[in-house]
C-alpha positions in Angstrom: -13.5 175.9 53.3 -11.9 178.8 51.4 -12.8 182.4 50.8 -12.4 184.0 47.3 -14.0 187.1 46.0 -16.7 187.2 48.7 -17.6 183.6 48.0 -17.2 180.8 50.4 -16.6 177.2 49.1 -18.0 174.3 51.1 -16.9 170.7 50.8 -18.8 167.6 51.8 -15.6 165.7 52.3 -16.1 163.7 49.2 -12.8 162.4 47.7 -14.1 163.3 44.3 -14.1 167.0 45.2 -10.4 167.1 45.9 -9.6 164.7 43.0 -11.5 166.7 40.4 -11.3 170.2 41.8 -14.8 171.3 42.6 -16.7 172.4 45.6 -19.9 170.7 46.8 -21.4 174.2 47.3 -20.6 177.9 47.1 -22.1 180.5 49.4 -22.4 183.8 47.5 -24.1 186.5 49.5 -27.4 185.0 50.8 -27.5 182.2 48.2 -26.1 178.7 48.5 -25.5 177.0 45.1 -25.0 173.2 45.4 -23.3 171.4 42.7 -24.4 168.2 41.1 -24.9 165.6 43.8 -25.3 161.8 43.3 -26.7 159.2 45.7 -23.2 158.1 46.7 -22.9 157.2 50.4 -19.7 158.8 51.7 -19.9 156.9 55.0 -19.7 153.5 53.2 -18.0 154.8 50.1 -20.6 153.0 48.0 -23.5 153.7 45.7 -26.7 152.1 46.8 -28.6 150.2 44.1 -32.0 151.5 44.8 -33.2 154.9 43.6 -35.0 155.7 46.9 -31.8 155.0 48.9 -29.8 157.2 46.5 -32.3 160.0 46.8 -32.1 159.8 50.6 -28.3 160.1 50.4 -28.7 163.1 48.1 -30.9 164.9 50.7 -28.5 163.9 53.5 -25.7 165.6 51.5 -27.9 168.7 50.9 -28.8 168.9 54.6 -25.2 168.7 55.7 -24.0 171.4 53.3 -26.9 173.7 54.0 -26.4 173.3 57.7 -22.7 174.4 57.3 -24.0 177.4 55.3 -26.5 178.3 58.0 -29.6 176.9 56.3 -31.9 174.0 56.1 -33.7 171.8 53.5 -36.6 174.2 53.9 -34.5 176.9 52.2 -34.3 175.1 48.9 -36.2 177.1 46.3 -35.1 175.2 43.1 -34.1 171.6 42.6 -33.3 170.0 39.3 -33.6 166.2 39.3 -32.3 163.9 36.7 -33.7 160.3 36.7 -32.1 157.8 34.4 -35.1 155.5 34.0 -38.8 156.4 34.1 -39.4 153.4 36.3 -37.4 155.1 39.1 -39.6 158.2 39.1 -42.1 157.0 41.7 -39.3 156.1 44.2 -37.4 159.3 43.7 -40.3 161.6 43.7 -41.8 159.9 46.8 -38.6 160.6 48.8 -38.5 164.2 47.4 -42.1 164.7 48.5 -41.2 163.7 52.1 -38.3 166.1 52.2 -40.2 168.9 50.5 -42.9 168.7 53.2 -40.4 169.7 55.9 
């Protein structure tokens, strides 16, 4: 974590953050801005095949970063989701609905 100009950068520990020079999230005042997050599982260092598993991993990454910033998933006010195939929408949106209800 580093401080610069009143902003605090948060890392999820992803090797991609260090390799490509970005932060998982930036805390700026009372806002937490989370960067693009994939369904990659950092515990196993693998990408699950299924869209539901990938979506659960995304929310686990969100939860960890928000916890470090002092928040929870309930603090999310805007989420932009990109789905690569329309056939994945039901699985992805089903997982999102479960997390959005918290």
